[in-house]
Kinemage of the C-alpha trace (Angstrom):
@kinemage 1
@onewidth
@group {chain A} dominant
@subgroup {mainchain}
@vectorlist {calphas} color= white
{ca met a 1} P -3.011 -17.435 50.673
{ca tyr a 2} L -5.142 -15.383 48.268
{ca ile a 3} L -8.899 -15.825 48.730
{ca ser a 4} L -12.160 -14.121 47.806
{ca ser a 5} L -13.851 -11.886 50.350
{ca lys a 6} L -16.937 -14.123 50.011
{ca asp a 7} L -14.920 -16.954 51.585
{ca phe a 8} L -13.948 -15.117 54.786
{ca ser a 9} L -16.351 -17.217 56.883
{ca lys a 10} L -14.254 -20.302 56.064
{ca his a 11} L -10.992 -18.728 57.281
{ca ile a 12} L -11.768 -17.087 60.642
{ca gly a 13} L -8.548 -16.453 62.570
{ca glu a 14} L -6.349 -17.239 59.566
{ca glu a 15} L -3.838 -15.000 57.807
{ca val a 16} L -5.034 -14.417 54.230
{ca ala a 17} L -4.540 -12.016 51.330
{ca ile a 18} L -7.021 -10.348 48.969
{ca lys a 19} L -6.647 -8.130 45.929
{ca gly a 20} L -9.118 -5.452 44.950
{ca trp a 21} L -9.931 -1.755 44.842
{ca leu a 22} L -10.250 0.822 47.614
{ca tyr a 23} L -13.846 2.034 47.512
{ca asn a 24} L -13.735 4.251 50.585
{ca lys a 25} L -11.426 5.157 53.463
{ca arg a 26} L -12.156 6.761 56.800
{ca ser a 27} L -10.011 7.208 59.861
{ca ser a 28} L -10.552 7.487 63.561
{ca gly a 29} L -7.258 8.623 65.031
{ca pro a 30} L -4.785 5.733 64.918
{ca ile a 31} L -7.301 3.404 63.213
{ca val a 32} L -8.241 3.425 59.520
{ca phe a 33} L -11.259 1.641 58.051
{ca leu a 34} L -10.846 0.567 54.444
{ca glu a 35} L -13.855 -0.486 52.368
{ca ile a 36} L -12.647 -2.936 49.734
{ca arg a 37} L -14.281 -4.299 46.599
{ca asp a 38} L -12.639 -7.415 45.196
{ca gly a 39} L -15.291 -8.056 42.551
{ca phe a 40} L -16.936 -10.864 44.496
{ca ser a 41} L -18.252 -8.850 47.405
{ca trp a 42} L -17.519 -5.873 49.659
{ca thr a 43} L -15.539 -6.103 52.859
{ca gln a 44} L -14.020 -3.944 55.544
{ca ala a 45} L -10.348 -3.988 56.402
{ca val a 46} L -9.242 -2.403 59.679
{ca ala a 47} L -5.720 -1.037 60.074
{ca ala a 48} L -4.404 -0.133 63.540
{ca lys a 49} L -1.303 2.075 63.476
{ca ala a 50} L 0.147 0.343 66.510
{ca ser a 51} L -0.057 -3.090 64.845
{ca ile a 52} L 1.664 -2.383 61.529
{ca ser a 53} L 4.952 -0.920 60.332
{ca ala a 54} L 5.427 2.767 59.580
{ca glu a 55} L 5.942 1.896 55.899
{ca val a 56} L 2.594 0.098 55.678
{ca trp a 57} L 0.828 2.941 57.506
{ca ala a 58} L 2.284 5.386 54.993
{ca glu a 59} L 0.944 3.306 52.101
{ca ile a 60} L -2.511 3.261 53.705
{ca glu a 61} L -2.482 7.019 54.100
{ca lys a 62} L -1.362 7.450 50.497
{ca ala a 63} L -3.983 5.129 48.970
{ca thr a 64} L -6.731 6.987 47.086
{ca gln a 65} L -10.285 6.057 46.108
{ca glu a 66} L -10.254 3.275 43.476
{ca ser a 67} L -6.546 2.527 43.907
{ca ala a 68} L -5.788 -1.128 43.183
{ca ile a 69} L -4.367 -2.736 46.312
{ca glu a 70} L -3.232 -5.992 47.850
{ca ile a 71} L -3.947 -6.564 51.549
{ca asn a 72} L -2.711 -9.172 54.006
{ca gly a 73} L -4.464 -9.671 57.299
{ca lys a 74} L -6.255 -11.900 59.737
{ca val a 75} L -9.946 -12.711 59.206
{ca ala a 76} L -12.163 -11.803 62.174
{ca lys a 77} L -15.859 -11.632 62.952
{ca his a 78} L -17.336 -8.141 62.814
{ca pro a 79} L -17.716 -6.926 66.428
{ca lys a 80} L -21.320 -5.717 65.919
{ca lys a 81} L -22.812 -7.423 62.853
{ca glu a 82} L -23.939 -11.028 62.694
{ca asn a 83} L -22.470 -13.155 59.879
{ca val a 84} L -20.236 -10.299 58.729
{ca phe a 85} L -16.449 -10.658 58.638
{ca glu a 86} L -13.572 -8.228 58.282
{ca leu a 87} L -9.828 -8.208 57.780
{ca gln a 88} L -7.370 -6.993 60.433
{ca val a 89} L -4.602 -5.546 58.289
{ca thr a 90} L -0.983 -6.626 58.692
{ca asp a 91} L 0.306 -5.479 55.285
{ca leu a 92} L -0.865 -3.401 52.330
{ca lys a 93} L 0.690 -2.814 48.919
{ca ile a 94} L -0.525 -0.377 46.279
{ca ile a 95} L -0.689 -2.037 42.869
{ca gln a 96} L -1.731 1.188 41.132
{ca leu a 97} L -2.329 4.561 42.758
{ca ala a 98} L -5.512 5.959 41.221
{ca glu a 99} L -5.709 9.549 40.059
{ca asn a 100} L -8.393 11.854 41.455
{ca tyr a 101} L -11.494 9.720 40.873
{ca pro a 102} L -14.270 11.697 39.134
{ca ile a 103} L -17.212 9.952 40.849
{ca ala a 104} L -17.172 11.041 44.469
{ca leu a 105} L -19.273 9.302 47.121
{ca lys a 106} L -22.124 11.769 46.736
{ca asp a 107} L -25.107 12.286 44.441
{ca his a 108} L -24.424 13.045 40.785
{ca gly a 109} L -26.749 13.865 37.914
{ca pro a 110} L -27.818 11.056 35.542
{ca asp a 111} L -26.084 12.572 32.501
{ca phe a 112} L -22.769 12.805 34.358
{ca leu a 113} L -23.104 9.215 35.542
{ca met a 114} L -24.003 7.977 32.063
{ca asp a 115} L -21.024 9.836 30.558
{ca asn a 116} L -18.897 7.983 33.110
{ca arg a 117} L -20.738 4.691 32.834
{ca his a 118} L -17.451 2.788 32.488
{ca leu a 119} L -16.571 3.972 36.002
{ca trp a 120} L -20.073 4.123 37.465
{ca leu a 121} L -20.296 0.335 37.108
{ca arg a 122} L -17.973 0.122 40.130
{ca ser a 123} L -20.567 1.580 42.512
{ca lys a 124} L -22.373 -0.696 44.958
{ca arg a 125} L -25.735 -0.307 43.273
{ca gln a 126} L -24.413 -1.023 39.789
{ca trp a 127} L -22.359 -3.962 41.104
{ca ala a 128} L -25.543 -5.419 42.581
{ca ile a 129} L -27.538 -4.908 39.374
{ca leu a 130} L -24.838 -6.562 37.252
{ca arg a 131} L -24.778 -9.599 39.503
{ca leu a 132} L -28.570 -9.779 39.643
{ca arg a 133} L -28.663 -9.620 35.838
{ca asp a 134} L -26.251 -12.563 35.675
{ca ala a 135} L -28.370 -14.543 38.140
{ca ile a 136} L -31.525 -13.925 36.098
{ca lys a 137} L -29.766 -15.222 32.979
{ca ser a 138} L -28.698 -18.313 34.905
{ca ala a 139} L -32.298 -18.834 35.995
{ca phe a 140} L -33.472 -18.585 32.373
{ca tyr a 141} L -31.041 -21.316 31.331
{ca ser a 142} L -31.867 -23.581 34.259
{ca tyr a 143} L -35.621 -23.388 33.799
{ca leu a 144} L -35.585 -23.814 30.022
{ca his a 145} L -33.259 -26.811 30.127
{ca gln a 146} L -35.425 -28.308 32.854
{ca glu a 147} L -38.369 -27.991 30.432
{ca asn a 148} L -36.395 -29.628 27.588
{ca phe a 149} L -35.630 -26.463 25.612
{ca ile a 150} L -32.198 -26.283 23.992
{ca asn a 151} L -30.260 -23.224 22.864
{ca val a 152} L -30.333 -22.495 19.127
{ca asp a 153} L -28.599 -19.270 18.091
{ca ser a 154} L -30.343 -16.985 15.620
{ca pro a 155} L -28.654 -14.454 13.288
{ca ile a 156} L -28.310 -10.768 14.051
{ca phe a 157} L -28.226 -9.795 10.352
{ca thr a 158} L -31.642 -10.476 8.804
{ca pro a 159} L -33.266 -9.791 5.425
{ca asn a 160} L -36.720 -9.061 6.815
{ca ala a 161} L -38.807 -7.750 9.694
{ca cys a 162} L -40.236 -9.827 12.523
{ca glu a 163} L -42.292 -7.109 14.229
{ca gly a 164} L -42.679 -3.832 12.297
{ca ala a 165} L -40.580 -2.569 9.407
{ca thr a 166} L -40.624 0.976 10.798
{ca thr a 167} L -38.410 -0.031 13.747
{ca leu a 168} L -35.646 -1.717 11.743
{ca phe a 169} L -32.023 -0.562 11.637
{ca lys a 170} L -31.008 -0.732 7.961
{ca ile a 171} L -27.398 -1.387 6.943
{ca pro a 172} L -25.729 -2.054 3.550
{ca tyr a 173} L -24.720 -5.699 3.129
{ca phe a 174} L -21.991 -6.112 0.499
{ca asp a 175} L -23.493 -6.811 -2.961
{ca leu a 176} L -26.751 -8.227 -1.574
{ca gly a 177} L -28.489 -4.921 -0.929
{ca asp a 178} L -29.855 -3.918 2.451
{ca ala a 179} L -29.842 -6.029 5.582
{ca tyr a 180} L -31.327 -5.258 8.989
{ca leu a 181} L -30.327 -5.717 12.604
{ca ser a 182} L -32.544 -8.322 14.208
{ca gln a 183} L -35.639 -7.292 16.147
{ca ser a 184} L -36.129 -10.854 17.367
{ca gly a 185} L -34.845 -14.352 16.688
{ca gln a 186} L -38.370 -15.777 16.747
{ca leu a 187} L -38.809 -16.608 13.055
{ca tyr a 188} L -35.513 -18.502 13.009
{ca ile a 189} L -36.115 -20.574 16.097
{ca glu a 190} L -39.536 -21.445 14.692
{ca ala a 191} L -37.563 -23.207 11.960
{ca ala a 192} L -35.502 -25.092 14.541
{ca ile a 193} L -38.431 -26.647 16.426
{ca ala a 194} L -39.002 -29.130 13.572
{ca ser a 195} L -35.516 -30.387 14.395
{ca val a 196} L -35.285 -30.191 18.189
{ca gly a 197} L -38.886 -29.781 19.399
{ca arg a 198} L -38.260 -26.970 21.888
{ca cys a 199} L -35.585 -24.287 21.673
{ca tyr a 200} L -34.612 -20.769 22.690
{ca asp a 201} L -32.141 -18.088 21.721
{ca phe a 202} L -30.689 -15.371 23.928
{ca gly a 203} L -28.893 -12.355 22.554
{ca pro a 204} L -28.967 -8.686 21.575
{ca val a 205} L -31.791 -7.326 19.439
{ca phe a 206} L -32.372 -3.849 18.052
{ca arg a 207} L -35.386 -1.565 17.702
{ca ala a 208} L -35.186 1.773 15.895
{ca glu a 209} L -38.024 3.087 18.008
{ca lys a 210} L -37.775 6.760 18.934
{ca ser a 211} L -38.954 6.289 22.475
{ca lys a 212} L -37.573 8.075 25.539
{ca thr a 213} L -39.455 6.176 28.245
{ca lys a 214} L -37.870 4.565 31.274
{ca arg a 215} L -38.579 1.139 29.751
{ca his a 216} L -37.021 1.475 26.286
{ca leu a 217} L -33.555 0.833 24.852
{ca thr a 218} L -32.486 0.676 21.200
{ca glu a 219} L -30.230 -2.310 21.900
{ca phe a 220} L -31.318 -4.850 24.473
{ca trp a 221} L -31.178 -8.573 25.245
{ca met a 222} L -34.083 -10.824 24.429
{ca met a 223} L -34.765 -14.455 25.204
{ca asp a 224} L -37.053 -15.984 22.588
{ca ala a 225} L -38.456 -19.470 23.188
{ca glu a 226} L -40.431 -21.679 20.810
{ca ala a 227} L -42.096 -25.074 21.308
{ca ala a 228} L -43.730 -27.525 18.905
{ca phe a 229} L -47.121 -29.027 19.809
{ca val a 230} L -47.694 -26.347 22.461
{ca glu a 231} L -50.895 -24.309 22.201
{ca his a 232} L -52.113 -21.115 23.814
{ca glu a 233} L -53.047 -22.349 27.280
{ca gln a 234} L -49.890 -24.384 27.770
{ca asn a 235} L -47.831 -21.462 26.459
{ca leu a 236} L -49.237 -19.226 29.199
{ca gln a 237} L -48.370 -21.798 31.842
{ca ile a 238} L -44.769 -22.145 30.625
{ca gln a 239} L -44.356 -18.372 30.832
{ca glu a 240} L -45.854 -18.174 34.317
{ca asn a 241} L -43.679 -20.997 35.605
{ca leu a 242} L -40.590 -19.327 34.135
{ca ile a 243} L -41.172 -16.020 35.930
{ca arg a 244} L -41.983 -17.707 39.235
{ca phe a 245} L -38.812 -19.802 38.864
{ca ile a 246} L -36.689 -16.683 38.190
{ca val a 247} L -38.035 -14.863 41.235
{ca arg a 248} L -37.388 -17.873 43.487
{ca trp a 249} L -33.870 -18.186 42.045
{ca cys a 250} L -33.063 -14.537 42.789
{ca leu a 251} L -34.430 -14.743 46.316
{ca glu a 252} L -32.221 -17.752 46.939
{ca his a 253} L -29.013 -16.647 45.202
{ca cys a 254} L -29.038 -12.823 45.422
{ca gln a 255} L -29.712 -11.918 49.042
{ca glu a 256} L -26.704 -9.586 49.299
{ca glu a 257} L -27.535 -7.864 46.015
{ca leu a 258} L -31.224 -7.369 46.840
{ca thr a 259} L -30.266 -5.986 50.263
{ca leu a 260} L -27.874 -3.470 48.672
{ca leu a 261} L -30.648 -2.445 46.279
{ca glu a 262} L -33.043 -2.032 49.238
{ca arg a 263} L -35.571 -4.201 47.391
{ca asn a 264} L -38.792 -5.132 49.153
{ca ile a 265} L -38.257 -8.880 49.490
{ca glu a 266} L -41.777 -9.545 50.753
{ca asn a 267} L -43.286 -8.175 47.539
{ca leu a 268} L -41.103 -10.540 45.530
{ca arg a 269} L -42.091 -13.501 47.696
{ca lys a 270} L -45.771 -12.800 46.947
{ca val a 271} L -45.103 -13.235 43.229
{ca asp a 272} L -44.820 -17.017 43.644
{ca ala a 273} L -48.568 -17.645 43.330
{ca pro a 274} L -50.944 -18.193 40.380
{ca phe a 275} L -50.961 -15.193 38.032
{ca lys a 276} L -54.096 -13.245 37.174
{ca arg a 277} L -55.524 -13.370 33.655
{ca tyr a 278} L -57.701 -10.932 31.725
{ca thr a 279} L -58.701 -11.166 28.115
{ca tyr a 280} L -58.013 -7.931 26.266
{ca thr a 281} L -61.770 -7.278 26.254
{ca glu a 282} L -61.978 -7.780 30.030
{ca ala a 283} L -58.923 -5.563 30.524
{ca ile a 284} L -60.503 -2.705 28.557
{ca glu a 285} L -63.712 -3.013 30.578
{ca lys a 286} L -61.765 -2.987 33.846
{ca leu a 287} L -59.710 0.021 32.743
{ca his a 288} L -62.888 1.956 31.984
{ca gln a 289} L -64.099 1.156 35.504
{ca leu a 290} L -60.784 2.459 36.851
{ca gly a 291} L -61.100 5.740 34.946
{ca ser a 292} L -59.023 5.121 31.818
{ca asp a 293} L -60.283 6.529 28.495
{ca ile a 294} L -58.584 3.804 26.414
{ca lys a 295} L -60.585 2.649 23.394
{ca phe a 296} L -61.020 -0.916 22.205
{ca gly a 297} L -58.353 -1.621 19.594
{ca glu a 298} L -55.701 0.585 21.204
{ca asp a 299} L -52.500 -0.658 22.804
{ca leu a 300} L -52.131 -0.330 26.555
{ca gly a 301} L -50.057 2.593 27.782
{ca asn a 302} L -47.836 2.636 30.860
{ca asp a 303} L -50.634 4.137 32.955
{ca asp a 304} L -53.069 1.448 31.837
{ca glu a 305} L -50.609 -1.313 32.749
{ca gly a 306} L -50.127 0.312 36.145
{ca leu a 307} L -53.871 0.439 36.787
{ca leu a 308} L -54.314 -3.254 35.957
{ca thr a 309} L -51.569 -4.351 38.365
{ca lys a 310} L -51.998 -1.683 41.057
{ca asp a 311} L -53.748 -3.935 43.572
{ca ser a 312} L -52.215 -7.216 42.438
{ca asp a 313} L -49.464 -9.133 44.227
{ca val a 314} L -48.768 -11.180 41.081
{ca pro a 315} L -48.141 -10.339 37.422
{ca val a 316} L -51.157 -10.117 35.133
{ca phe a 317} L -51.652 -11.756 31.731
{ca ile a 318} L -53.573 -9.806 29.088
{ca his a 319} L -54.427 -12.259 26.324
{ca lys a 320} L -56.490 -12.564 23.127
{ca trp a 321} L -55.806 -9.134 21.638
{ca pro a 322} L -57.330 -7.635 18.444
{ca lys a 323} L -55.447 -8.988 15.441
{ca ser a 324} L -55.391 -5.478 13.934
{ca ile a 325} L -52.706 -4.321 16.382
{ca lys a 326} L -50.619 -7.487 16.513
{ca pro a 327} L -47.985 -9.013 14.158
{ca phe a 328} L -48.823 -11.223 11.177
{ca tyr a 329} L -47.548 -14.491 12.650
{ca met a 330} L -50.060 -14.749 15.513
{ca lys a 331} L -52.813 -17.389 15.250
{ca arg a 332} L -56.430 -16.319 15.028
{ca asp a 333} L -58.668 -17.154 17.960
{ca pro a 334} L -60.970 -19.940 16.682
{ca glu a 335} L -63.774 -18.465 18.811
{ca asn a 336} L -63.368 -14.927 17.420
{ca ala a 337} L -61.594 -14.284 14.101
{ca gly a 338} L -60.999 -10.652 15.119
{ca leu a 339} L -58.715 -11.723 17.943
{ca val a 340} L -55.416 -13.609 18.149
{ca leu a 341} L -54.133 -16.189 20.632
{ca asn a 342} L -51.459 -14.025 22.182
{ca asp a 343} L -50.492 -12.576 25.544
{ca asp a 344} L -48.605 -9.788 27.248
{ca leu a 345} L -47.442 -10.346 30.827
{ca ile a 346} L -47.503 -7.204 32.971
{ca ala a 347} L -45.279 -7.156 36.058
{ca thr a 348} L -46.272 -5.782 39.462
{ca glu a 349} L -45.010 -2.525 41.037
{ca asn a 350} L -45.070 -0.628 37.721
{ca gly a 351} L -42.755 -3.203 36.146
{ca gly a 352} L -44.631 -2.973 32.844
{ca glu a 353} L -44.688 -5.591 30.109
{ca ile a 354} L -41.965 -8.217 30.556
{ca ile a 355} L -43.173 -10.966 28.176
{ca gly a 356} L -44.943 -11.032 24.834
{ca gly a 357} L -46.048 -14.400 23.472
{ca ser a 358} L -48.502 -16.118 21.158
{ca gln a 359} L -49.547 -19.279 19.457
{ca arg a 360} L -48.185 -19.022 15.904
{ca glu a 361} L -50.292 -19.315 12.777
{ca asp a 362} L -49.610 -22.818 11.458
{ca asp a 363} L -51.989 -22.767 8.466
{ca phe a 364} L -50.117 -22.068 5.207
{ca asn a 365} L -52.958 -20.211 3.481
{ca leu a 366} L -53.882 -18.046 6.462
{ca leu a 367} L -50.244 -17.125 7.075
{ca ser a 368} L -49.771 -16.274 3.389
{ca glu a 369} L -52.846 -14.023 3.516
{ca lys a 370} L -51.486 -12.202 6.537
{ca ile a 371} L -48.050 -11.715 4.985
{ca gln a 372} L -49.648 -10.304 1.838
{ca ala a 373} L -52.010 -8.060 3.823
{ca glu a 374} L -49.030 -6.601 5.661
{ca gly a 375} L -47.312 -5.808 2.348
{ca leu a 376} L -44.481 -8.198 3.176
{ca ile a 377} L -44.445 -9.785 -0.279
{ca gly a 378} L -41.075 -11.051 -1.485
{ca glu a 379} L -38.623 -13.887 -1.388
{ca glu a 380} L -37.446 -12.820 2.090
{ca tyr a 381} L -40.503 -14.579 3.579
{ca glu a 382} L -40.529 -17.659 1.351
{ca trp a 383} L -38.328 -19.632 3.730
{ca tyr a 384} L -40.743 -18.788 6.565
{ca arg a 385} L -43.720 -19.988 4.509
{ca asp a 386} L -41.803 -23.215 3.841
{ca leu a 387} L -42.178 -24.029 7.534
{ca arg a 388} L -45.937 -24.352 6.875
{ca arg a 389} L -45.467 -26.308 3.649
{ca tyr a 390} L -43.455 -29.116 5.163
{ca gly a 391} L -44.725 -30.649 8.395
{ca ser a 392} L -46.521 -27.675 9.949
{ca val a 393} L -47.760 -28.272 13.512
{ca pro a 394} L -49.427 -26.212 16.248
{ca his a 395} L -46.681 -24.313 18.054
{ca ser a 396} L -46.233 -21.366 20.383
{ca gly a 397} L -43.546 -19.141 21.779
{ca phe a 398} L -42.710 -15.989 23.645
{ca gly a 399} L -40.035 -13.355 24.109
{ca val a 400} L -38.725 -11.966 27.398
{ca gly a 401} L -36.849 -8.679 27.638
{ca leu a 402} L -33.936 -9.308 29.997
{ca glu a 403} L -33.470 -5.679 31.025
{ca arg a 404} L -37.176 -5.337 31.811
{ca val a 405} L -37.012 -8.341 34.120
{ca val a 406} L -33.865 -6.937 35.757
{ca arg a 407} L -35.577 -3.575 36.186
{ca trp a 408} L -38.598 -5.150 37.841
{ca ile a 409} L -36.788 -7.568 40.175
{ca ser a 410} L -34.156 -5.011 41.188
{ca gly a 411} L -36.726 -2.254 41.721
{ca thr a 412} L -34.739 0.052 39.446
{ca glu a 413} L -36.574 3.095 38.104
{ca his a 414} L -34.831 3.491 34.740
{ca ile a 415} L -33.932 0.639 32.403
{ca arg a 416} L -30.645 2.299 31.390
{ca glu a 417} L -29.152 1.013 34.660
{ca cys a 418} L -30.089 -2.581 33.816
{ca ile a 419} L -27.592 -3.120 30.980
{ca pro a 420} L -23.839 -2.530 31.308
{ca phe a 421} L -23.573 0.012 28.470
{ca pro a 422} L -27.009 1.315 27.448
{ca arg a 423} L -27.846 2.418 23.922
{ca thr a 424} L -30.726 4.861 23.606
{ca ile a 425} L -31.812 7.309 20.908
{ca ala a 426} L -29.581 9.941 22.541
{ca arg a 427} L -26.621 7.840 23.697
{ca leu a 428} L -23.992 5.819 21.881
{ca arg a 429} L -21.033 6.319 24.264
{ca pro a 430} L -19.199 5.060 26.186
């Protein structure tokens, strides 16, 4: 009977079979310990020479790291570890004998590991990050559907910019001139809210930003959400509830993965409390008190974000930024025309910005002025202006970078480990 290693607890004392890959092998005289990965979990199989045939023992001795194997055995409780189970081997067959595996069980340099990313994914740490990433996506879907958002897919080919034209990837598009790879699906899901009320998209986006930081990729996954009749304050609350929901979900569903990653669980538990809020003006004042030389009207750097969250157990909202450094679609603050009703959410433990959101400008004339001021004149934005011509309403939204959330929750230093095959300004392979 073939089963998953995750189901061993249901089959104690039974003869079962699993298929997987040999991660590691060590011997102690007439006993061999095999560490097996079957994709679902990791398990130990113990082979005693006295209990198996000479042919099976020979196969065990021949098996190399990452060989694909099939093992039969009896499920038993681990003699020393609580709630851990192992397999007492009765038979082993080699499905494919692996060649000399290039990634040994020792430290390797990051460039070597990235060149062998297709194989590095098999390591325990990368296995855990992949599964955590999947769990975070599941949490996104669960929370948004709970809040009556539905999925509306946005295009990857676009005729215009959403953020800044300088970070667009330009490509020729048949006889229609130039097209661009999407920076965000926001403008398109704004169109959909007049149909469905609340919606989100979730897919790859692209930024031609020549940044080499630990938080930047040129291709990454973004979840954009948009909601009709939601204004600034309610938008902040939706974002906060989403992040608290995701953290709770991971703590409940990813205990094995977080343990493998050696993540501080207590720090994550503390996140489930009301988030702090600073206006941009308050944040600048606080940063000056903490020794930063940032000037009003400048964007926050990584060090500034770290200072603002250094002594906080919960993420911090920075909201109501100067309109001069924010995109054209953000709504002016009615109390201060120099500011916009937007927010950045900064994660704890040097997690950096994980969400950017705002109330959108719903006034046709004001939006048209902003588009013109940005030099975005042309038919490419006429469809977007139509959304304010026909049934415009107050509405808000936000975007969440999936890899940034994975990086923060997993405690991973570099974002390149938080996507299966990272694309950066210096890497396009494998």
